[in-house]
N, CA, C and O of each residue as an XYZ file, in Angstrom:
480
protein
N      40.445     75.017    -56.158
C      39.002     74.922    -56.246
C      38.402     75.899    -55.250
O      38.759     75.898    -54.072
N      37.496     76.726    -55.726
C      36.948     77.810    -54.916
C      36.003     77.325    -53.820
O      36.075     77.803    -52.688
N      35.124     76.390    -54.141
C      34.146     75.959    -53.153
C      33.785     74.498    -53.383
O      34.136     73.909    -54.406
N      33.092     73.937    -52.433
C      32.653     72.551    -52.506
C      31.680     72.383    -53.678
O      30.642     73.046    -53.696
N      31.978     71.523    -54.651
C      31.097     71.363    -55.806
C      29.875     70.490    -55.536
O      28.938     70.481    -56.335
N      29.871     69.762    -54.432
C      28.775     68.828    -54.168
C      27.401     69.494    -54.140
O      26.482     68.955    -54.756
N      27.199     70.623    -53.471
C      25.858     71.219    -53.469
C      25.351     71.570    -54.879
O      24.171     71.383    -55.175
N      26.223     72.071    -55.734
C      25.797     72.408    -57.099
C      25.476     71.162    -57.903
O      24.491     71.138    -58.641
N      26.293     70.128    -57.769
C      26.021     68.873    -58.463
C      24.714     68.269    -57.962
O      23.895     67.806    -58.756
N      24.525     68.275    -56.671
C      23.296     67.756    -56.064
C      22.072     68.481    -56.623
O      21.087     67.835    -56.983
N      22.119     69.810    -56.701
C      20.991     70.591    -57.211
C      20.677     70.235    -58.665
O      19.510     70.123    -59.041
N      21.702     70.059    -59.468
C      21.484     69.686    -60.874
C      20.806     68.322    -60.981
O      19.872     68.145    -61.763
N      21.278     67.369    -60.200
C      20.710     66.022    -60.253
C      19.279     65.984    -59.737
O      18.402     65.391    -60.366
N      19.043     66.616    -58.594
C      17.716     66.552    -57.973
C      16.667     67.376    -58.711
O      15.474     67.235    -58.444
N      17.092     68.228    -59.630
C      16.143     69.003    -60.433
C      15.476     68.145    -61.509
O      14.487     68.568    -62.108
N      15.994     66.970    -61.754
C      15.455     66.099    -62.801
C      14.308     65.253    -62.251
O      14.307     64.904    -61.071
N      13.331     64.922    -63.100
C      12.127     64.209    -62.635
C      12.423     62.872    -61.954
O      13.205     62.057    -62.443
N      11.779     62.683    -60.825
C      11.798     61.428    -60.065
C      13.213     60.946    -59.737
O      13.517     59.756    -59.821
N      14.064     61.894    -59.365
C      15.432     61.587    -58.962
C      15.520     61.588    -57.442
O      14.946     62.442    -56.767
N      16.252     60.611    -56.920
C      16.503     60.539    -55.483
C      18.002     60.417    -55.250
O      18.765     60.055    -56.146
N      18.396     60.726    -54.035
C      19.799     60.625    -53.643
C      19.918     59.723    -52.437
O      19.099     59.772    -51.519
N      20.951     58.899    -52.452
C      21.316     58.129    -51.267
C      22.785     57.753    -51.401
O      23.362     57.825    -52.487
N      23.375     57.355    -50.293
C      24.766     56.932    -50.326
C      24.880     55.569    -50.990
O      24.075     54.670    -50.747
N      25.890     55.439    -51.829
C      26.229     54.164    -52.426
C      27.752     54.092    -52.438
O      28.417     54.987    -52.960
N      28.293     53.041    -51.872
C      29.746     52.904    -51.741
C      30.343     54.109    -51.002
O      31.469     54.524    -51.276
N      29.567     54.662    -50.063
C      30.046     55.744    -49.220
C      29.991     57.135    -49.835
O      30.450     58.096    -49.217
N      29.441     57.265    -51.036
C      29.393     58.561    -51.717
C      27.955     58.898    -52.122
O      27.165     57.990    -52.382
N      27.604     60.185    -52.179
C      26.291     60.565    -52.687
C      26.124     60.055    -54.126
O      27.012     60.201    -54.966
N      24.973     59.461    -54.374
C      24.670     58.878    -55.682
C      23.225     59.202    -56.015
O      22.364     59.217    -55.136
N      22.963     59.463    -57.289
C      21.618     59.859    -57.721
C      21.022     58.785    -58.610
O      21.680     58.221    -59.485
N      19.739     58.524    -58.348
C      19.017     57.432    -58.981
C      17.749     57.946    -59.650
O      17.137     58.913    -59.197
N      17.373     57.287    -60.726
C      16.087     57.537    -61.366
C      15.105     56.543    -60.779
O      15.338     55.335    -60.797
N      14.001     57.066    -60.257
C      12.962     56.246    -59.621
C      13.531     55.324    -58.545
O      13.022     54.225    -58.324
N      14.586     55.780    -57.883
C      15.147     55.047    -56.757
C      15.883     53.769    -57.110
O      16.332     53.052    -56.216
N      16.019     53.465    -58.411
C      16.610     52.180    -58.779
C      17.845     52.285    -59.655
O      18.828     51.584    -59.420
N      17.813     53.142    -60.655
C      18.882     53.147    -61.645
C      19.812     54.344    -61.451
O      19.379     55.496    -61.506
N      21.072     54.060    -61.228
C      22.074     55.097    -61.013
C      22.365     55.828    -62.315
O      22.518     55.209    -63.368
N      22.440     57.182    -62.231
C      22.877     57.934    -63.403
C      24.052     58.843    -63.094
O      24.780     59.215    -64.014
N      24.273     59.221    -61.832
C      25.439     60.022    -61.437
C      25.919     59.546    -60.071
O      25.120     59.292    -59.169
N      27.250     59.429    -59.935
C      27.877     59.046    -58.671
C      28.961     60.071    -58.353
O      29.842     60.319    -59.175
N      28.901     60.658    -57.180
C      29.965     61.557    -56.725
C      31.177     60.703    -56.405
O      31.037     59.592    -55.893
N      32.360     61.209    -56.700
C      33.571     60.424    -56.460
C      34.618     61.301    -55.797
O      35.220     62.165    -56.435
N      34.824     61.071    -54.522
C      35.848     61.792    -53.775
C      37.167     61.032    -53.871
O      38.075     61.272    -53.076
N      37.283     60.131    -54.823
C      38.476     59.351    -55.102
C      39.228     58.921    -53.846
O      40.405     59.228    -53.657
N      38.519     58.217    -53.019
C      39.114     57.663    -51.809
C      39.764     58.749    -50.943
O      40.752     58.512    -50.249
N      39.180     59.931    -51.010
C      39.584     61.058    -50.182
C      41.055     61.433    -50.389
O      41.774     61.734    -49.436
N      41.486     61.407    -51.656
C      42.870     61.770    -51.971
C      42.969     63.164    -52.593
O      43.925     63.464    -53.308
N      41.990     64.002    -52.321
C      41.956     65.389    -52.802
C      41.612     65.522    -54.274
O      41.757     66.615    -54.821
N      41.162     64.465    -54.945
C      40.665     64.567    -56.313
C      39.159     64.420    -56.253
O      38.656     63.381    -55.824
N      38.439     65.433    -56.671
C      36.977     65.398    -56.677
C      36.485     65.226    -58.103
O      37.009     65.831    -59.039
N      35.463     64.386    -58.248
C      34.922     64.106    -59.569
C      33.511     63.549    -59.418
O      33.024     63.332    -58.308
N      32.879     63.329    -60.542
C      31.692     62.488    -60.560
C      31.787     61.573    -61.760
O      32.467     61.867    -62.744
N      31.086     60.453    -61.654
C      31.011     59.482    -62.735
C      29.561     59.471    -63.181
O      28.654     59.566    -62.354
N      29.336     59.355    -64.487
C      27.957     59.358    -64.967
C      27.798     58.518    -66.218
O      28.755     58.261    -66.949
N      26.575     58.101    -66.442
C      26.244     57.433    -67.693
C      26.493     58.431    -68.817
O      26.393     59.642    -68.618
N      26.817     57.915    -69.996
C      27.092     58.797    -71.128
C      26.568     58.145    -72.402
O      26.537     56.920    -72.514
N      26.160     58.966    -73.354
C      25.707     58.407    -74.635
C      26.853     57.652    -75.322
O      28.021     57.923    -75.046
N      26.531     56.722    -76.200
C      27.574     55.973    -76.906
C      28.580     56.908    -77.580
O      28.207     57.859    -78.265
N      29.852     56.614    -77.368
C      30.923     57.378    -77.994
C      31.355     58.629    -77.248
O      32.422     59.171    -77.535
N      30.559     59.099    -76.304
C      30.878     60.347    -75.596
C      32.139     60.203    -74.752
O      32.979     61.103    -74.729
N      32.273     59.072    -74.057
C      33.453     58.882    -73.217
C      34.738     58.993    -74.035
O      35.660     59.711    -73.649
N      34.800     58.291    -75.148
C      36.000     58.301    -75.979
C      36.282     59.706    -76.515
O      37.422     60.170    -76.505
N      35.241     60.364    -76.975
C      35.429     61.695    -77.535
C      35.915     62.684    -76.480
O      36.895     63.396    -76.702
N      35.240     62.733    -75.341
C      35.549     63.741    -74.331
C      36.893     63.483    -73.650
O      37.649     64.421    -73.396
N      37.194     62.212    -73.353
C      38.486     61.922    -72.722
C      39.629     62.138    -73.708
O      40.731     62.522    -73.314
N      39.369     61.896    -74.967
C      40.395     62.117    -75.986
C      40.685     63.582    -76.225
O      41.835     63.967    -76.437
N      39.628     64.415    -76.190
C      39.792     65.845    -76.457
C      40.277     66.627    -75.246
O      41.046     67.577    -75.397
N      39.844     66.249    -74.049
C      40.186     67.016    -72.850
C      40.489     66.091    -71.663
O      39.717     66.039    -70.705
N      41.605     65.367    -71.726
C      41.913     64.429    -70.643
C      42.173     65.102    -69.294
O      42.161     64.434    -68.260
N      42.407     66.406    -69.295
C      42.583     67.106    -68.022
C      41.237     67.368    -67.329
O      41.208     67.716    -66.148
N      40.132     67.204    -68.054
C      38.800     67.426    -67.483
C      37.955     66.165    -67.397
O      37.068     66.062    -66.550
N      38.232     65.197    -68.283
C      37.403     63.990    -68.366
C      38.275     62.745    -68.329
O      39.421     62.773    -68.778
N      37.733     61.647    -67.790
C      38.484     60.398    -67.689
C      37.547     59.203    -67.746
O      36.330     59.327    -67.604
N      38.149     58.051    -67.958
C      37.414     56.782    -67.954
C      37.426     56.274    -66.519
O      38.479     55.884    -66.014
N      36.276     56.271    -65.856
C      36.269     55.893    -64.438
C      36.447     54.390    -64.234
O      36.068     53.586    -65.085
N      37.030     54.026    -63.090
C      37.147     52.604    -62.780
C      35.766     51.996    -62.542
O      34.810     52.707    -62.232
N      35.674     50.699    -62.688
C      34.475     49.907    -62.406
C      33.365     50.084    -63.441
O      32.741     49.094    -63.823
N      33.095     51.299    -63.908
C      31.991     51.537    -64.833
C      32.449     52.085    -66.182
O      31.642     52.235    -67.099
N      33.729     52.380    -66.304
C      34.251     52.926    -67.549
C      34.081     51.988    -68.728
O      33.867     52.438    -69.854
N      34.174     50.693    -68.481
C      34.018     49.721    -69.564
C      32.605     49.734    -70.141
O      32.380     49.226    -71.240
N      31.648     50.314    -69.404
C      30.264     50.428    -69.887
C      30.025     51.771    -70.575
O      28.887     52.098    -70.911
N      31.080     52.547    -70.785
C      30.943     53.818    -71.484
C      30.689     55.007    -70.572
O      30.477     56.120    -71.054
N      30.706     54.788    -69.252
C      30.492     55.897    -68.328
C      31.638     56.888    -68.421
O      32.756     56.541    -68.803
N      31.338     58.121    -68.067
C      32.296     59.221    -68.151
C      32.656     59.707    -66.758
O      31.785     59.840    -65.899
N      33.926     59.972    -66.531
C      34.381     60.615    -65.309
C      34.633     62.082    -65.586
O      35.228     62.432    -66.606
N      34.182     62.947    -64.677
C      34.310     64.402    -64.848
C      35.000     64.964    -63.607
O      34.469     64.874    -62.500
N      36.182     65.543    -63.800
C      36.891     66.151    -62.675
C      36.177     67.421    -62.225
O      35.744     68.235    -63.040
N      36.067     67.570    -60.908
C      35.464     68.769    -60.323
C      36.486     69.626    -59.585
O      36.136     70.661    -59.018
N      37.737     69.203    -59.590
C      38.779     69.975    -58.909
C      39.626     70.756    -59.920
O      40.772     71.114    -59.648
N      39.042     71.010    -61.081
C      39.628     71.859    -62.121
C      38.613     72.970    -62.395
O      37.542     72.992    -61.788
N      38.932     73.865    -63.280
C      37.967     74.916    -63.642
C      36.710     74.247    -64.207
O      36.791     73.457    -65.147
N      35.546     74.568    -63.625
C      34.292     73.898    -63.968
C      33.346     74.873    -64.654
O      33.117     75.982    -64.170
N      32.807     74.452    -65.774
C      31.756     75.182    -66.479
C      30.436     74.536    -66.061
O      30.073     73.473    -66.564
N      29.723     75.182    -65.143
C      28.522     74.565    -64.573
C      27.400     74.411    -65.583
O      26.563     73.523    -65.423
N      27.351     75.240    -66.616
C      26.357     75.047    -67.675
C      26.647     73.729    -68.405
O      25.734     72.962    -68.708
N      27.920     73.483    -68.678
C      28.297     72.233    -69.335
C      28.033     71.040    -68.415
O      27.553     70.000    -68.867
N      28.344     71.188    -67.138
C      28.070     70.105    -66.181
C      26.574     69.794    -66.175
O      26.184     68.627    -66.121
N      25.743     70.821    -66.229
C      24.297     70.611    -66.302
C      23.905     69.806    -67.525
O      23.041     68.934    -67.442
N      24.526     70.084    -68.654
C      24.247     69.326    -69.883
C      24.708     67.876    -69.742
O      24.018     66.959    -70.185
N      25.858     67.671    -69.134
C      26.381     66.311    -68.946
C      25.462     65.520    -68.017
O      25.145     64.364    -68.295
N      25.036     66.137    -66.917
C      24.146     65.466    -65.964
C      22.808     65.138    -66.637
O      22.285     64.035    -66.477
N      22.264     66.086    -67.380
C      20.996     65.838    -68.079
C      21.172     64.743    -69.130
O      20.281     63.915    -69.322
N      22.303     64.739    -69.800
C      22.585     63.685    -70.770
C      22.652     62.321    -70.111
O      22.156     61.338    -70.664
N      23.261     62.249    -68.930
C      23.333     60.994    -68.183
C      21.932     60.518    -67.815
O      21.615     59.334    -67.922
N      21.111     61.450    -67.387
C      19.724     61.128    -67.039
C      18.996     60.562    -68.262
O      18.284     59.563    -68.161
N      19.179     61.207    -69.407
C      18.520     60.755    -70.637
C      18.932     59.334    -71.025
O      18.129     58.589    -71.586
N      20.168     58.957    -70.734
C      20.647     57.608    -71.047
C      19.953     56.573    -70.167
O      19.639     55.480    -70.637
N      19.712     56.896    -68.909
C      19.231     55.923    -67.924
C      17.710     55.952    -67.719
O      17.101     54.900    -67.522
N      17.099     57.122    -67.762
C      15.677     57.260    -67.422
C      14.769     56.611    -68.468
O      15.119     56.533    -69.645
N      13.595     56.146    -68.022
C      12.622     55.630    -68.981
C      12.150     56.747    -69.924
O      12.206     57.929    -69.585
N      11.697     56.354    -71.088
C      11.267     57.311    -72.112
C      10.191     58.272    -71.601
O      10.164     59.439    -71.992
N       9.311     57.786    -70.733
C       8.251     58.668    -70.232
C       8.811     59.823    -69.401
O       8.274     60.930    -69.446
N       9.875     59.581    -68.650
C      10.492     60.654    -67.874
C      11.329     61.563    -68.772
O      11.335     62.779    -68.579
N      12.028     61.001    -69.741
C      12.803     61.812    -70.683
C      11.860     62.758    -71.430
O      12.206     63.912    -71.685
N      10.688     62.275    -71.772
C       9.706     63.123    -72.479
C       9.310     64.339    -71.639
O       9.004     65.399    -72.184
N       9.318     64.183    -70.318
C       8.986     65.321    -69.450
C      10.033     66.418    -69.553
O       9.717     67.591    -69.353
N      11.283     66.056    -69.864
C      12.329     67.068    -70.042
C      12.085     67.895    -71.303
O      12.429     69.076    -71.364
N      11.492     67.261    -72.294
C      11.301     67.895    -73.594
C      10.016     68.727    -73.672
O       9.762     69.397    -74.673
N       9.215     68.677    -72.612
C       7.994     69.483    -72.581
C       6.851     68.819    -73.340
O       6.984     67.711    -73.860
N       5.714     69.533    -73.390
C       4.527     68.943    -74.034
C       4.676     68.788    -75.541
O       3.758     68.308    -76.206
């Protein structure tokens, strides 16, 4: 891995409307309107595996983990709710990560905030 992925992930998350960051379970976590989690950074108990976990549209977890298990996984604790795990210690396509983060936001954010993403 060339560089720390946290600053890029943070920038993608904080670019979305009414998003805040705070530590949750010892890791940076991003919330919509300070209440609802949509992305959680996961340093996997500091075992040199970097990832994030995020909300995902129905069926996305199964599809992505099935097609590319070296890049995507079913995260513990939230995987049963359809959340997606995304490895950051492999080759990362930041445009795709941006789409995944925005998709997670769309799943969790209220319709009024999602509408702001779509413009007037």
